[in-house]
N, C-alpha and C positions, 0 to 999 in steps of 0.2 A: 876709216869710218866714212861712210857715204854722206854726202850732203843731201839736203832735202831735194834739191833739183835733180840729183841722180837716182833717188829712190823711186821704185815703181809706184805708180798712182794707186793701184789697188792690189790686194792679194787675191789670187784665184780661189775659187771654191775648193779646188783640189788641194791647194797649199794650206788653206784653213783647216780642212779635214785632216790632213797629214799632221799638222801641228797639234790639233786636238787629240789625235790618236797617241802621239808622242807624250803629251801631258798625261793622258790617262795611264799609259804604261808606266811612266815614272812614278805617278801617284800610287799606283798599285804595288810597284816594286818597293815603295817605302811603307807599305802596309797601312795606307791611309784610305779611309772611306771618303766619299764626297762630303759627308757630314763633318768628318774630322777636319778636312782642309777648309771647308767653308767656315767652321767655327774659328779656326786659327786666323783666317783672313777677315773675319767680321762680315761675311756675306752669306748668300743663300745657296744651298746645294743645287737648286734648279739652275742658277746662273752658271755654276761650274759645269753642270751637265751640258748646258748649251755650249759652253766653251769647248768642252771635249768633243762635242758633236760637230764642231766647225761652224757654228752659227756666227754670221758676220755682224749680227746686231749686238754682240757682247762688247762692252766698252774696252778699249785698249788698256785702260788702267787695270781692269780686272785681269787681263792676260799678263801684264807685267807683274802684278802683285802675286799671282799664282806661280809664276816662274821664280820669283824671289823666295816665296815660302817653300818651294820644292828644291831650292838650291841650284837652279838651272841658270847659267849665265850665257850659254852659247847656243841655245836651241833656236832662237830667232836668227842668229847669224847663219846657222846651218840651213834653215829654210830659205833664207835670202840667197845663199850660194846655190842651192838646188834650183831656184827659180831663174837664176841668171845663166844657167848652162844651156 
């Protein structure tokens, strides 16, 4: 696991958009609408839509919660590895 000192300072717009696309694909593969997932998470569909669009203003906690509800544990690690290459 990387320490905070080794972690990148920011995510690129491209990596945020890629992450958002992956989340959307996984949500749809699980036959969940934005409304379904938002209700499960106790948040708003608009916030999830912004997350899937790669909006950098979405709180990190929302990202982590969405990943947990979708049963994804390795998606952030895959994005991090792709950015280090």
